[in-house]
N, C-alpha and C positions, 0 to 999 in steps of 0.2 A: 545441727545443734539439738541437744536433748531438751525435753520439756518436762515440767513438773507442775503440780497443783499446790497452792498455799491456801490454808484456811485459818481464820481466827474466830474462835467461838468464845463469847463472853458469858460465863456462867456465874459471874459475880452479881450482887444485888444492884450495883451501879450500872447504869446504861452508858454506853460509849457515845460521846459527842463527836469525836474525830478519831481516825485510825489511819496510820501509815505503816507500811512494811517495806523494807529494802532488803535486797540480796546482793552480796558481792562474793566473788570467787577467791578473794584475798582479804587480809585485814582491812576493814573499812577506813576510808579517809574522808575528810569533810566534803571533798568534791563529789563523792559517791552519793551524797544525800541531796539530790535534786528531785523535785516532784515528778519530773519527766521520767525518772528512773525507778519510781516506786512500783512495787509489785501490787500493792494495795494502797489506795488513796481515796478515802471516803469520809464524809461528814454528814451529820444530820440524824434525826431520830429513827429513820428507817434502817440505820446501820447500828442501832444500839446493842444488838446481840452479836454483832460480828460481820464478817465479810469474807470473800474468797477471791482468788485470782490465779492466773497462770504465770509461770516463770520460765525464762530461757536459762538453761544450765550450760555454761561454757565448760569446756574440758578442763577440769580442775579437781584435785582430790579434796578440796575444801569448799564449804558453803557457809558463809557468815550471814546471819539474819539480824536485822535491827527492826524493832517494833516500837512505835511511839503512839501514845494516845492521850486524849483528854476524856474525862468522864463528865456527864451532865451535872451541873451545879458545883463543879470543882474547878477552880482556876489553875490548878497545878498541871504540869505536863508530866506524864509518866513514860518510862522507858523500860524495856525488858533488859535484864542483865544476867550475866553468868555468875558463877559462885565467887569470882574475884571482883565483883562489882564493876566489870567492864560493860559498856552499853551495847553489847551484842551477844549472840549465842552462836557458837560454831556447831553445825550439825549437817552432815553430808547427806544428800539425797541423790538418787539416780533417775535416769530416764523413766518417765511414767509414774514416779512416786508421788505420794501426797503427804505433805507435812502439815500438821495441825498444831496450832498454839491455842491451848484452852486456858483462859483466864478464870481462875477460881476465886471464891470468896476470900476477902482479906483476913489473914490470921491476926495481923497487927494493923492498926490504922495506917492506910496508905501503902501497905505491902501485900501484893497479890501474888500467890503462887501461880506459876504457869506450867502446865503439863505439856510436854512436847511429844507428839505422837507421829509415828511413821506408818502410813497406810492403816491407820486406825488403832494401832497397838501402842501402848505407853512405852516411851523410850528414854526420856530424860526429863529433868526439871530445870526450870529457870525461875526468875522472879520479875515482877513488874513493880517498880518503886518510883518514888518521886525522882525525876531525872536529876535534880540538883544534888542528890546523894551519890551520884556515880563518879567514877575516877577520871575518865578521859574528858576533861572539860570542853575542849575544842569540839569534839564530836557531839557532846551533849548540847552545847549551845546551838550548833547547826540543827540538830534534831528538834530542839525546842522551837527554833525559828520555823521549821517546816510544819510542825504541828500547829503552831499559831497561825500559819498562813492558810490552813485548810478551811 
């Protein structure tokens, strides 16, 4: 099985209180969002600027990423979404690759741009928004439950 690295860097002014990242080789289902399957699962002030982890990459042409977090002093749960407001980002990586999600300063209140980088080079954009604004409610509810449990 191939392996990759995952990094989340928080460049916003808000410190992270909790962060969880999931990876699936196909469209995420609620049962995929178990803390035991998280690539990154951290909480506390020592992780306010981000975290990193390793990921097993099954043989699949797809990689789906779900990122959820809470910020210090903010009760809302946030989730990364794609352009269609689905609570995941599809971005394929290969053996030995490093994917980085860089959370930037909010352009609008509660809307944080996320730069997706592959091996250090900018590759795509996503957004981090209040999870209640996203489309797939069942996935969002499970993700909010996981963030709340960290």
